C-alpha positions as CSV (number, residue, x, y, z in Angstrom):
1,M,0.0,-0.1,0.2
2,N,1.2,3.3,-1.0
3,I,1.5,5.3,2.3
4,E,1.5,8.9,0.5
5,E,-1.8,8.1,-1.1
6,L,-3.3,6.4,2.2
7,I,-5.0,9.7,3.6
8,R,-5.4,13.1,2.7
9,I,-7.5,16.3,3.7
10,H,-10.4,16.7,1.5
11,D,-11.5,20.0,3.1
12,R,-11.5,22.0,6.4
13,N,-14.0,19.5,7.8
14,Q,-13.1,16.1,6.1
15,F,-10.2,13.9,5.4
16,E,-10.2,10.8,3.0
17,I,-8.6,7.4,3.2
18,K,-7.8,5.8,0.0
19,L,-7.6,1.8,0.3
20,G,-6.7,-0.6,-2.7
21,Y,-8.0,-4.0,-3.1
22,L,-6.1,-5.8,-5.8
23,I,-7.5,-8.7,-7.8
24,N,-5.8,-12.0,-7.3
25,H,-6.2,-13.4,-11.0
26,K,-5.6,-16.9,-9.8
27,K,-8.4,-16.9,-7.3
28,K,-12.0,-16.9,-7.8
29,K,-12.4,-14.7,-4.8
30,T,-10.4,-12.3,-2.8
31,E,-11.1,-11.3,0.8
32,Y,-10.1,-8.0,2.8
33,D,-10.5,-6.8,6.4
34,I,-10.3,-3.1,7.3
35,N,-10.2,-2.0,10.7
36,L,-10.2,1.7,11.8
37,Y,-9.4,2.5,15.3
38,F,-10.4,6.2,16.5
39,F,-8.7,7.2,19.8
40,L,-10.9,9.9,21.1
41,P,-9.5,12.0,23.9
42,N,-12.2,12.2,26.6
43,N,-12.4,16.0,26.8
44,L,-14.0,15.8,23.0
45,G,-17.0,14.3,24.7
46,I,-17.5,11.4,22.0
47,N,-18.5,8.2,23.6
48,R,-20.9,5.3,23.4
49,Y,-23.5,7.3,25.3
50,N,-23.7,10.2,23.1
51,Y,-22.5,9.3,19.7
52,S,-24.6,6.6,18.2
53,N,-24.0,4.2,15.0
54,S,-26.3,6.2,13.0
55,Q,-24.6,9.4,13.8
56,F,-21.1,7.8,12.8
57,F,-22.8,6.6,9.2
58,E,-23.9,10.1,8.7
59,D,-20.3,11.4,9.0
60,L,-18.9,8.4,6.9
61,Y,-19.2,8.6,3.3
62,G,-17.7,6.0,0.9
63,Y,-17.5,4.8,-2.6
64,V,-15.8,2.0,-4.5
65,R,-14.3,2.5,-8.2
66,L,-12.1,0.5,-10.4
67,I,-8.5,1.3,-10.2
68,T,-7.8,3.4,-13.4
69,P,-6.0,1.2,-16.0
70,K,-2.3,2.6,-16.8
71,C,-1.2,3.2,-20.1
72,S,1.4,5.3,-21.8
73,L,0.6,8.3,-23.9
74,P,1.5,6.7,-27.2
75,D,-0.9,3.9,-26.3
76,L,-3.6,6.0,-25.5
77,T,-3.2,8.0,-28.7
78,E,-3.3,4.7,-30.7
79,R,-6.3,3.9,-28.9
80,I,-7.8,7.2,-29.9
81,K,-7.0,6.4,-33.6
82,N,-8.5,3.0,-33.4
83,I,-11.8,4.7,-32.1
84,I,-11.6,7.1,-34.9
85,N,-11.1,4.7,-37.7
86,F,-14.1,2.7,-36.1
87,M,-16.4,5.6,-36.3
88,S,-15.2,6.3,-39.6
89,L,-16.0,2.7,-40.9
90,K,-19.6,2.9,-39.0
91,K,-20.5,6.6,-39.7
92,D,-24.2,5.4,-41.0
93,T,-24.6,3.3,-38.0
94,I,-22.6,5.0,-35.3
95,D,-25.7,5.4,-33.0
96,K,-25.8,1.5,-32.4
97,H,-22.2,1.5,-31.2
98,F,-22.7,4.2,-28.4
99,G,-22.0,1.6,-25.7
100,Y,-18.5,0.8,-27.0
101,I,-17.6,4.4,-27.9
102,N,-18.6,5.4,-24.6
103,Y,-16.5,2.9,-22.6
104,E,-13.5,3.6,-24.9
105,L,-13.4,7.1,-24.9
106,K,-14.2,7.4,-21.0
107,I,-11.5,4.8,-20.2
108,T,-9.0,6.6,-22.3
109,I,-9.7,10.1,-20.7
110,C,-9.4,8.6,-17.3
111,S,-6.1,6.9,-18.1
112,Y,-4.9,10.2,-19.7
113,R,-5.6,12.1,-16.4
114,A,-3.9,9.5,-14.5
115,Y,-0.8,9.7,-16.6
116,L,-0.5,13.4,-16.4
117,R,-1.1,13.3,-12.5
118,D,1.6,10.5,-12.1
119,F,4.0,12.4,-14.2
120,A,3.5,15.5,-12.2
121,K,4.1,13.7,-8.9
122,K,7.3,11.9,-10.0
123,L,8.6,15.2,-11.2
124,K,8.6,16.3,-7.7
125,K,10.8,13.4,-6.4
126,N,13.2,12.9,-9.3
127,H,15.2,15.1,-11.4
128,Y,13.8,15.0,-14.9
129,S,15.9,15.8,-18.1
130,N,14.9,18.1,-20.9
131,E,14.5,15.0,-23.0
132,N,11.7,13.7,-20.6
133,I,10.1,16.9,-20.7
134,N,10.4,17.2,-24.6
135,N,9.0,13.6,-25.0
136,L,6.1,14.5,-22.8
137,V,5.2,17.8,-24.8
138,K,5.4,15.7,-28.3
139,E,3.3,13.0,-26.8
140,I,0.6,15.3,-25.6
141,Q,0.5,17.2,-28.7
142,A,-0.1,14.0,-30.6
143,F,-2.9,12.8,-28.3
144,R,-4.6,16.2,-28.4
145,Q,-4.3,16.2,-32.2
146,E,-6.5,12.9,-32.5
147,I,-8.9,14.0,-29.9
148,K,-9.6,17.3,-31.9
149,K,-11.1,15.1,-34.5
150,L,-13.8,13.7,-32.5
151,P,-16.4,16.7,-32.5
152,A,-16.5,16.4,-36.4
153,F,-18.2,13.0,-36.0
154,T,-21.3,14.9,-34.2
155,E,-22.6,15.4,-37.9
156,N,-23.3,11.5,-38.2
157,T,-25.4,11.2,-35.3
158,N,-28.6,12.3,-34.0
159,Q,-28.3,11.1,-30.5
160,Q,-27.5,13.9,-27.9
161,P,-25.5,11.7,-25.5
162,L,-23.1,10.5,-28.4
163,K,-22.9,14.3,-29.5
164,D,-22.1,15.4,-25.9
165,L,-19.6,12.5,-25.2
166,L,-17.5,13.7,-28.4
167,I,-17.5,17.3,-27.6
168,F,-17.0,16.7,-23.7
169,T,-13.9,14.4,-24.4
170,D,-12.3,17.1,-26.5
171,E,-13.1,19.8,-23.9
172,Y,-12.3,17.7,-20.7
173,S,-9.0,16.5,-22.3
174,S,-7.9,20.1,-23.1
175,L,-8.8,21.4,-19.5
176,L,-6.8,18.5,-18.0
177,T,-3.8,19.2,-20.4
178,V,-3.9,23.0,-19.4
179,M,-4.2,22.3,-15.6
180,Y,-1.5,19.5,-15.4
181,I,1.0,21.3,-17.8
182,F,0.5,24.4,-15.6
183,R,1.5,22.3,-12.6
184,I,4.4,21.0,-14.1
185,Y,5.5,24.5,-15.1
186,D,5.0,25.8,-11.7
187,F,7.2,23.1,-10.2
188,L,9.9,23.7,-12.6
189,S,10.0,27.3,-11.9
190,E,9.9,27.0,-8.2
191,N,13.0,24.6,-8.4
192,K,14.9,26.8,-11.0
193,Y,15.0,23.9,-13.7
194,D,15.5,25.0,-17.3
195,I,12.1,25.6,-18.5
196,N,11.5,24.3,-22.0
197,A,9.7,26.8,-24.2
198,Q,7.6,24.2,-25.6
199,I,5.7,23.8,-22.3
200,L,4.6,27.4,-22.6
201,N,3.6,26.8,-26.2
202,V,1.3,23.9,-25.3
203,I,-0.5,26.2,-22.7
204,N,-0.7,29.0,-25.0
205,N,-2.1,26.8,-27.8
206,E,-4.7,25.1,-25.6
207,I,-6.1,28.4,-24.3
208,E,-6.4,29.8,-27.8
209,Y,-8.0,26.6,-29.0
210,R,-10.4,26.9,-25.9
211,K,-11.3,30.6,-26.7
212,L,-11.9,29.5,-30.4
213,R,-14.2,26.8,-29.6
214,G,-16.1,28.7,-26.9
215,M,-14.8,26.7,-24.1
216,S,-14.1,28.0,-20.5
217,Y,-10.9,29.1,-19.4
218,A,-9.2,30.9,-16.5
219,S,-9.3,34.7,-16.6
220,E,-10.0,37.8,-14.4
221,D,-13.5,37.4,-14.9
222,D,-14.7,35.7,-11.6
223,S,-18.0,34.5,-13.2
224,K,-16.0,32.7,-16.0
225,N,-13.9,31.2,-13.5
226,E,-16.6,29.9,-11.4
227,E,-18.1,28.2,-14.6
228,L,-14.8,26.7,-15.3
229,I,-14.5,25.1,-11.9
230,Y,-18.0,23.8,-11.9
231,K,-17.4,22.3,-15.5
232,Y,-14.3,20.6,-14.3
233,S,-16.2,19.1,-11.4
234,V,-19.0,17.9,-13.8
235,F,-16.7,16.6,-16.4
236,K,-14.7,14.6,-13.9
237,K,-17.9,12.8,-12.5
238,Y,-19.1,12.3,-16.2
239,F,-15.9,10.3,-17.3
240,Y,-15.3,8.5,-14.1
241,N,-18.6,7.2,-13.7
242,I,-17.4,4.2,-16.1
243,L,-15.2,3.3,-13.1
244,F,-17.6,3.9,-10.2
245,L,-19.3,1.0,-9.1
246,F,-23.0,0.9,-7.6
247,Q,-23.6,-0.1,-4.3
248,K,-26.9,-1.2,-2.6
249,R,-27.0,-1.1,1.2
250,R,-29.3,-2.9,3.6
251,E,-29.2,-3.4,7.4
252,D,-27.4,-6.7,8.2
253,A,-29.4,-9.8,9.6
254,V,-32.7,-8.0,9.5
255,E,-34.4,-11.5,9.7
256,F,-32.4,-12.4,12.7
257,R,-33.2,-9.3,14.4
258,H,-37.0,-9.7,14.0
259,F,-36.6,-13.3,15.0
260,L,-35.2,-12.1,18.4
261,Y,-37.7,-9.6,18.8
262,A,-40.5,-12.2,18.3
263,I,-38.8,-14.3,21.0
264,A,-38.8,-11.2,23.3
265,A,-42.5,-10.5,22.6
266,G,-43.2,-14.5,23.2
267,I,-41.4,-14.3,26.7
268,A,-43.6,-11.2,27.6
269,M,-46.9,-12.9,26.3
270,I,-46.0,-16.0,28.4
271,F,-45.9,-13.9,31.5
272,A,-49.1,-12.1,30.7
273,T,-51.0,-15.3,29.9
274,T,-49.8,-17.0,32.9
275,V,-50.9,-14.1,35.1
276,A,-54.5,-14.1,33.4
277,F,-55.0,-17.7,33.9
278,L,-54.0,-17.7,37.7
279,S,-56.1,-14.6,38.4
280,Q,-59.1,-16.0,36.6
281,K,-58.7,-19.2,38.7
282,K,-58.2,-17.3,41.8
283,Y,-60.7,-14.2,41.4
284,G,-63.2,-15.4,38.8
285,N,-64.1,-13.8,35.4
286,F,-65.9,-10.4,36.2
287,T,-64.3,-9.1,39.4
288,L,-62.4,-6.1,40.2
289,S,-59.4,-8.2,41.5
290,F,-59.2,-10.0,38.2
291,F,-59.4,-6.6,36.1
292,V,-56.5,-5.1,38.3
293,A,-54.4,-8.4,37.7
294,L,-54.9,-8.0,33.9
295,V,-53.9,-4.5,33.7
296,I,-50.9,-5.1,36.0
297,S,-50.0,-8.1,33.6
298,Y,-50.2,-6.0,30.6
299,M,-48.1,-3.2,32.1
300,F,-45.3,-5.7,32.9
301,K,-45.6,-7.5,29.5
302,D,-44.7,-4.3,27.7
303,R,-41.7,-3.8,30.0
304,I,-40.6,-7.5,29.9
305,K,-40.7,-7.4,26.1
306,D,-38.6,-4.2,26.1
307,L,-36.2,-5.5,28.6
308,F,-35.5,-8.8,26.7
309,R,-35.2,-6.8,23.3
310,Q,-32.4,-4.6,25.0
311,I,-30.7,-8.0,26.4
312,F,-30.9,-9.5,22.9
313,E,-29.6,-6.4,21.3
314,N,-26.6,-5.9,23.6
315,K,-25.7,-9.5,24.5
316,L,-26.2,-11.3,21.0
317,F,-27.2,-8.9,18.2
318,F,-24.9,-5.8,18.9
319,R,-21.9,-8.0,19.5
320,K,-22.1,-10.5,16.6
321,V,-24.0,-8.9,13.8
322,F,-22.7,-6.0,11.5
323,D,-24.8,-2.8,10.8
324,F,-25.1,-2.8,7.2
325,R,-24.3,-5.2,4.3
326,N,-23.6,-3.7,1.1
327,K,-23.6,-5.3,-2.4
328,I,-21.1,-4.0,-5.3
329,Y,-22.5,-4.0,-8.7
330,D,-21.4,-2.8,-12.2
331,P,-23.8,0.1,-12.7
332,E,-24.2,-0.6,-16.5
333,R,-24.6,-4.4,-16.9
334,Y,-25.7,-4.8,-13.0
335,N,-23.1,-7.8,-12.5
336,L,-22.6,-8.7,-8.8
337,F,-18.8,-8.1,-8.1
338,G,-18.9,-8.5,-4.3
339,F,-20.2,-7.4,-1.2
340,Y,-19.0,-6.0,2.0
341,K,-20.2,-5.8,5.8
342,E,-19.4,-2.8,8.1
343,R,-20.2,-2.0,11.6
344,V,-18.8,0.6,14.3
345,R,-18.6,-0.2,18.0
346,F,-17.1,1.4,21.0
347,I,-14.5,-0.9,22.7
348,N,-12.5,-1.2,25.8
349,K,-8.7,-0.9,26.1
350,N,-8.5,-4.8,26.8
351,Q,-10.1,-5.5,23.5
352,I,-7.3,-3.8,21.4
353,P,-5.0,-6.2,19.7
354,E,-1.3,-6.1,20.8
355,K,-0.3,-5.0,17.4
356,I,-2.9,-2.3,17.1
357,L,-1.8,-0.9,20.7
358,Q,1.9,-0.7,19.7
359,T,1.0,1.3,16.7
360,R,-1.1,3.6,18.6
361,L,1.8,4.2,21.0
362,Q,4.5,4.7,18.2
363,K,6.1,8.1,18.9
364,A,3.9,8.5,22.2
365,D,6.5,8.4,24.8
366,S,5.4,11.4,26.7
367,S,3.2,10.8,29.6
368,L,1.1,13.7,28.5
369,S,-0.2,11.8,25.5
370,T,-4.0,11.4,25.6
371,W,-3.5,7.5,25.8
372,Y,-2.4,8.1,29.5
373,T,-4.7,10.9,30.2
374,G,-7.9,9.1,28.9
375,E,-9.3,7.9,25.5
376,D,-12.3,6.5,24.2
377,I,-11.8,3.9,21.6
378,M,-14.3,3.4,18.5
379,K,-13.8,0.6,16.2
380,Y,-15.0,0.7,12.4
381,E,-14.9,-2.9,10.7
382,K,-15.2,-3.6,7.0
383,K,-15.2,-7.2,5.6
384,I,-14.8,-7.2,1.9
385,K,-15.3,-10.2,-0.5
386,L,-14.7,-9.7,-4.3
387,N,-15.6,-12.0,-7.0
388,N,-12.4,-11.7,-9.2
389,K,-13.8,-13.5,-12.2
390,K,-16.8,-11.5,-12.6
391,I,-14.8,-8.4,-12.5
392,L,-12.3,-9.5,-15.0
393,K,-14.9,-10.7,-17.4
394,S,-16.9,-7.4,-17.5
395,F,-14.2,-5.1,-18.7
396,N,-12.1,-5.1,-22.0
397,D,-9.1,-3.6,-20.1
398,K,-6.9,-5.4,-17.4
399,I,-8.5,-4.4,-14.2
400,E,-5.7,-4.3,-11.3
401,G,-8.4,-4.0,-8.6
402,L,-10.6,-1.6,-6.8
403,N,-10.2,1.6,-5.0
404,D,-12.2,2.2,-2.0
405,I,-12.5,5.7,-0.7
406,I,-13.6,6.6,2.8
407,R,-14.5,10.2,3.6
408,F,-15.1,11.1,7.2
409,N,-16.6,14.4,8.5
410,V,-15.2,15.6,11.8
411,N,-17.9,17.9,12.7
412,H,-19.2,15.9,15.7
413,F,-15.7,15.7,17.0
414,I,-15.1,19.6,17.2
415,K,-18.4,20.7,18.5
416,K,-17.3,20.9,22.2
417,M,-13.9,22.1,21.5
418,D,-12.8,25.4,22.9
419,D,-12.1,28.6,20.7
420,P,-9.4,27.7,18.0
421,S,-6.8,30.2,19.3
422,V,-5.4,31.5,22.8
423,T,-3.4,34.7,23.4
424,L,0.1,34.5,24.8
425,N,2.6,36.9,26.1
426,T,6.1,37.2,24.8
427,L,9.2,39.4,25.5
428,E,10.8,38.6,22.1
429,K,11.5,42.0,20.4
430,G,9.8,43.7,23.6
431,M,6.5,42.9,25.2
432,K,3.9,41.9,22.9
433,K,0.8,39.7,22.6
434,I,0.6,36.6,20.3
435,T,-2.0,34.1,19.3
436,A,-1.3,30.5,19.2
437,S,-3.6,27.6,18.1
438,K,-5.5,25.5,20.5
439,V,-5.3,22.0,19.1
440,Y,-6.7,18.5,19.8
441,H,-5.1,15.4,18.8
442,V,-7.1,12.4,17.6
443,N,-5.1,9.3,16.9
444,L,-6.3,6.7,14.2
445,V,-4.9,3.4,13.5
446,I,-5.6,1.9,10.1
447,E,-5.4,-1.9,9.8
448,F,-5.4,-3.7,6.7
449,K,-5.6,-7.4,6.4
450,S,-5.5,-9.9,3.3
451,D,-4.0,-13.2,2.6
452,E,-0.8,-11.6,1.2
453,E,-0.6,-8.5,3.7
454,H,-1.2,-7.6,7.3
455,S,-0.2,-4.0,8.0
456,S,-1.2,-1.1,10.3
457,Y,-0.6,2.7,10.1
458,K,-0.8,5.4,12.7
459,V,-2.3,8.8,11.7
460,R,-2.6,11.7,13.8
461,L,-5.5,14.3,13.3
462,I,-4.7,17.6,14.6
463,L,-7.9,19.4,14.9
464,T,-9.2,22.8,16.1
465,K,-12.5,24.2,16.5
466,D,-12.4,25.4,13.0
467,G,-11.9,21.8,11.7
468,I,-8.7,20.0,10.3
469,K,-5.4,21.7,10.8
470,R,-3.1,19.0,9.6
471,I,-2.6,15.4,9.4
472,E,0.7,13.6,10.6
473,I,1.8,10.2,9.7
474,P,4.3,9.7,12.6
475,G,6.1,6.6,11.4
476,Y,7.0,8.1,7.9
477,D,7.4,11.8,9.0
478,I,4.6,12.7,6.5
479,V,2.8,16.0,7.3
480,L,-0.2,17.0,5.5
481,T,-1.6,20.6,5.6
482,N,-5.1,22.1,5.1
483,S,-4.0,24.7,2.5
């Protein structure tokens, strides 16, 4: 698992955990276990009595998608050429092949974005020669040259979805090119590398092309910039829907729950019926004493039913059963790819596995650590089973696996926090007042288990009343800031 992609700050109030489930091509099915341990300081006021399971799942949002297929830019350009040749041959019947064209173009654009993103990331870590940059520019120009041919095929179709697909592919790939080339340009400028003039030419050419085609572009006009950002967000969802998988959620073991409730009702009814029979035998049918006994038995019947429901919930159901059972489908063909179960529980310290405890205490030597001053521990469990063969048969591309994105909102955690800053006095450069952040530490241990791997990672959330200030991964000296 790539630790640098494990967690990130999504916005001021949310963080994301990205987990990868690789498909074992030799096995029919693959299983994964994911456990998240939240170590919550007592002064946050989050515990089993005031933070329910339903509140947790309101704060949790997740989605599953296929890992984007990796391809080189020349391969992607060749793929676009093949699509264009196909559409040229099928001009008269192009509408009948929408499904194939839709899949090919969307997968290609997703792979194009992934390639540019990975190139930009590698550029930050390694020295790239001018030759590397020159090759990138040439490959982008060749790719975009083929993409620009797509809008011409709108004349061969009467289907608006196909027309939109062809136009959007051109516009979104142009937008991605500008965005990532700017990112590369900024990095080269900051690190004083020689900046190839061809990089600026790519940006200028794309911007002029966008102006000529009436596409949105960054400018001094705030309304146009707003439109550009909105379009980017919509385009991203539009193209990535080919990778996103549909999830169908239902409560786990609903039938078992109702069976336990029926037993509780039966026990209560036995009590009420017994009292009724004994009272009738002793007092007769139509007496005040018999009436009072029936009322009392009815009162206790309801209490006994609720008592046994609570006992069954706490002793049997709550401990053994998961909260939800989710099925994972292919959204277009509705093939069942797998399922996962999830639940959240507050646990005691003696229920923490030794490996998890060691990970939690990593770089927490000080006795001022909240572990020693008091923490409530919340455990989120997720068990995943994937049907490898069904997934592989459903797609033309080689699928590496699935990405599971878990997004969590910390608003409940920060409700009872103090103001985000306090005033201090200092004598540096004369007497003056300064402000300092009032922070709270929430430690999170992420446990990942499969047949091939068993690993755990410690993450420290630095929170203030305003939200997430930063995230630290102590074992790897990684700090993520909310910038």
